Wavefront OBJ file of the C-alpha trace (Angstrom):
o trace
v -105.555 37.985 -23.071
v -102.437 39.670 -24.521
v -101.794 42.723 -26.639
v -101.261 41.870 -30.292
v -97.558 41.180 -30.764
v -95.297 42.249 -33.589
v -95.043 38.623 -34.751
v -98.825 38.270 -34.860
v -99.130 41.543 -36.746
v -96.759 40.311 -39.475
v -98.494 36.938 -39.760
v -101.808 38.607 -40.588
v -100.739 41.854 -42.270
v -100.900 42.257 -46.073
v -100.072 45.958 -46.356
v -96.805 47.871 -46.486
v -94.136 47.284 -43.842
v -94.636 49.215 -40.603
v -91.489 49.950 -38.608
v -91.919 49.057 -34.957
v -90.285 51.296 -32.396
v -89.129 48.611 -29.974
v -87.430 46.108 -32.228
v -85.068 44.021 -30.123
v -86.848 40.740 -29.331
v -89.793 42.367 -31.043
v -91.659 39.145 -31.828
v -92.851 38.977 -28.235
v -93.355 42.690 -27.740
v -96.640 44.396 -28.592
v -97.113 46.091 -31.937
v -96.589 49.753 -31.078
v -96.765 51.934 -34.168
v -100.035 51.237 -35.932
v -103.227 53.178 -36.622
v -106.963 52.706 -36.400
v -107.125 52.778 -40.197
v -104.654 49.920 -40.622
v -106.478 47.863 -38.012
v -110.070 48.327 -39.215
v -110.323 50.389 -42.392
v -107.571 50.009 -44.970
v -104.256 48.322 -45.709
v -103.169 51.684 -47.161
v -103.768 53.677 -43.962
v -106.593 55.668 -45.521
v -109.829 56.559 -43.787
v -112.790 54.500 -44.985
v -115.975 55.662 -43.260
v -117.900 52.654 -44.550
v -115.817 50.470 -42.251
v -116.020 52.513 -39.088
v -117.562 50.861 -36.064
v -120.234 49.479 -35.701
v -119.747 48.365 -39.307
v -117.517 45.313 -39.798
v -113.844 45.891 -40.621
v -112.716 46.236 -44.224
v -111.725 42.805 -45.597
v -108.398 44.426 -46.585
v -107.664 45.691 -43.065
v -105.684 43.758 -40.455
v -108.848 42.613 -38.691
v -110.450 41.781 -42.022
v -107.476 39.597 -42.895
v -107.680 37.898 -39.505
v -111.368 37.125 -40.002
v -110.610 35.659 -43.424
v -107.791 33.489 -42.076
v -110.280 32.084 -39.548
v -112.743 31.196 -42.282
v -115.089 34.038 -41.428
v -116.279 32.085 -38.400
v -115.265 34.563 -35.694
v -116.188 38.261 -35.496
v -112.820 39.507 -34.282
v -112.729 43.241 -33.593
v -111.328 45.882 -31.284
v -113.091 46.154 -27.925
v -115.286 49.187 -27.379
v -114.326 51.750 -24.714
v -116.779 50.265 -22.203
v -115.657 46.712 -22.944
v -112.022 47.708 -22.570
v -112.569 49.498 -19.250
v -114.598 46.588 -17.880
v -111.836 44.144 -18.846
v -109.197 46.407 -17.283
v -110.942 47.129 -13.985
v -112.515 43.696 -13.346
v -115.337 45.596 -11.630
v -113.167 47.150 -8.898
v -113.751 50.707 -10.078
v -111.686 53.859 -10.025
v -108.487 53.964 -7.930
v -108.140 50.193 -8.008
v -106.073 48.129 -10.390
v -107.501 45.050 -12.055
v -106.264 42.711 -9.335
v -108.127 44.621 -6.624
v -105.041 46.363 -5.271
v -105.387 50.100 -4.618
v -103.815 52.823 -6.701
v -101.223 54.501 -4.453
v -102.366 58.027 -3.591
v -101.280 60.879 -1.383
v -103.581 63.747 -0.480
v -106.045 62.570 -3.104
v -103.473 62.635 -5.929
v -102.161 59.515 -7.620
v -98.482 59.134 -6.786
v -95.878 58.987 -9.533
v -94.594 55.597 -8.372
v -97.079 52.829 -7.520
v -95.787 49.434 -6.367
v -99.174 47.878 -7.089
v -99.056 48.977 -10.721
v -95.500 47.654 -10.858
v -96.864 44.121 -10.462
v -99.278 44.464 -13.365
v -97.533 46.377 -16.118
v -94.576 48.183 -17.638
v -94.789 51.886 -16.905
v -92.424 54.817 -16.483
v -90.876 53.822 -13.171
v -90.355 50.082 -13.417
v -88.345 49.854 -16.626
v -90.529 51.816 -18.996
v -88.257 54.830 -18.558
v -88.912 58.482 -19.262
v -86.671 59.699 -22.100
v -85.285 63.204 -21.983
v -84.623 63.772 -25.674
v -85.615 62.517 -29.113
v -82.196 60.965 -29.724
v -82.232 59.214 -26.371
v -85.663 57.749 -27.098
v -84.595 56.568 -30.560
v -81.546 54.769 -29.161
v -83.463 52.884 -26.508
v -86.074 51.621 -28.962
v -83.563 49.509 -30.852
v -80.817 48.616 -28.388
v -82.209 48.011 -24.922
v -84.609 45.245 -23.948
v -84.779 46.450 -20.362
v -86.522 49.687 -21.311
v -89.461 50.560 -23.493
v -92.206 47.977 -23.874
v -92.090 44.585 -22.200
v -92.670 41.203 -23.810
v -96.383 40.484 -23.410
v -97.201 38.420 -20.330
v -94.105 39.566 -18.437
v -96.227 40.915 -15.584
v -99.068 39.379 -13.583
v -102.566 39.050 -15.079
v -105.546 40.857 -13.615
v -108.423 38.993 -11.997
v -109.980 38.241 -15.401
v -106.736 36.574 -16.494
v -105.878 39.444 -18.869
v -102.340 40.807 -19.114
v -100.840 44.280 -19.621
v -104.020 46.358 -19.406
v -101.999 49.105 -17.706
v -98.891 50.554 -19.321
v -96.792 48.902 -22.056
v -98.735 50.429 -24.992
v -101.882 52.472 -25.251
v -104.660 50.334 -26.732
v -106.993 51.401 -29.493
v -110.752 50.875 -29.206
v -113.436 50.296 -31.798
v -115.900 53.100 -31.141
v -113.609 56.119 -30.555
v -111.194 56.415 -33.456
v -108.895 59.087 -32.052
v -108.347 57.764 -28.511
v -106.420 54.868 -27.008
v -106.488 53.673 -23.410
v -104.383 52.224 -20.605
v -101.254 54.352 -20.663
v -97.947 53.234 -22.112
v -94.437 52.289 -21.090
v -93.309 55.748 -20.073
v -96.471 57.102 -18.459
v -96.975 57.567 -14.700
v -99.800 55.725 -12.883
v -102.329 58.556 -13.266
v -102.189 57.962 -17.038
v -102.677 54.211 -16.591
v -105.861 54.216 -14.471
v -108.367 52.839 -17.009
v -111.165 55.349 -16.551
v -108.912 58.379 -17.082
v -106.323 57.014 -19.488
v -107.797 57.966 -22.870
v -105.155 59.754 -24.939
v -105.459 61.270 -28.394
v -103.373 59.313 -30.876
v -104.973 60.149 -34.231
v -106.984 57.677 -36.304
v -105.109 57.896 -39.601
v -101.677 59.296 -38.829
v -98.749 57.447 -37.289
v -99.539 56.709 -33.671
v -96.207 57.835 -32.250
v -94.818 61.337 -31.874
v -91.780 62.609 -30.036
v -93.733 65.528 -28.633
v -96.424 63.356 -27.038
v -94.370 60.195 -26.708
v -97.264 57.906 -27.572
v -96.999 54.195 -28.281
v -100.296 52.763 -29.536
v -101.144 49.119 -30.066
v -104.258 47.031 -29.580
v -105.741 43.734 -28.483
v -108.379 41.666 -30.230
v -111.848 40.924 -28.892
v -114.012 38.012 -29.997
v -117.319 39.803 -30.033
v -119.919 37.201 -31.043
v -118.150 33.888 -30.789
v -118.247 31.142 -33.393
v -120.970 31.408 -36.023
l 1 2 3 4 5 6 7 8 9 10 11 12 13 14 15 16 17 18 19 20 21 22 23 24 25 26 27 28 29 30 31 32 33 34 35 36 37 38 39 40 41 42 43 44 45 46 47 48 49 50 51 52 53 54 55 56 57 58 59 60 61 62 63 64 65 66 67 68 69 70 71 72 73 74 75 76 77 78 79 80 81 82 83 84 85 86 87 88 89 90 91 92 93 94 95 96 97 98 99 100 101 102 103 104 105 106 107 108 109 110 111 112 113 114 115 116 117 118 119 120 121 122 123 124 125 126 127 128 129 130 131 132 133 134 135 136 137 138 139 140 141 142 143 144 145 146 147 148 149 150 151 152 153 154 155 156 157 158 159 160 161 162 163 164 165 166 167 168 169 170 171 172 173 174 175 176 177 178 179 180 181 182 183 184 185 186 187 188 189 190 191 192 193 194 195 196 197 198 199 200 201 202 203 204 205 206 207 208 209 210 211 212 213 214 215 216 217 218 219 220 221 222 223 224 225 226 227
């Protein structure tokens, strides 16, 4: 029901250290600087086509390690695009958030500030903050808990009981390696509507860039239940 946190990432991870961008009180914040390869394919951040979805994750990947720690009894994985969108929308459809509240629009365009989104997630206008320079962004990642990502579960859950599907960090999916969904902590609402929020983050490279300002994390799905 939550995005994978930095503390959870470290508990499972067996690869090299990955510097998180939002570090203060980071244990409760989502992991924000990882890649599809680290999650599913390789502890060395290298592309391994044999472990691309729908194949199971590499045993040396983060998800592979998680499966091993659970005795191989649970098929943990990333959600697919369709699974992620279904979990985010709760069946309400486009221009509704996952609690059934409408996306605020004017003249058919999604407005830059949406009080309904403000209940459900950290985005640009309720603490997520839009940086104006690289230096300014770097400073806020380490020194300011009130900006950047929020501790998971800070906002209200949607009607499926799932938190932070909109904003906070973009979330990677299993079946499209170069896209992540849901918007992040400095995106406006039109980038957080689930059906139109796919953003290119790169499957093997670092998921964050100053030019695009992308923070990419993920949440874990239990696809087949206990064996």
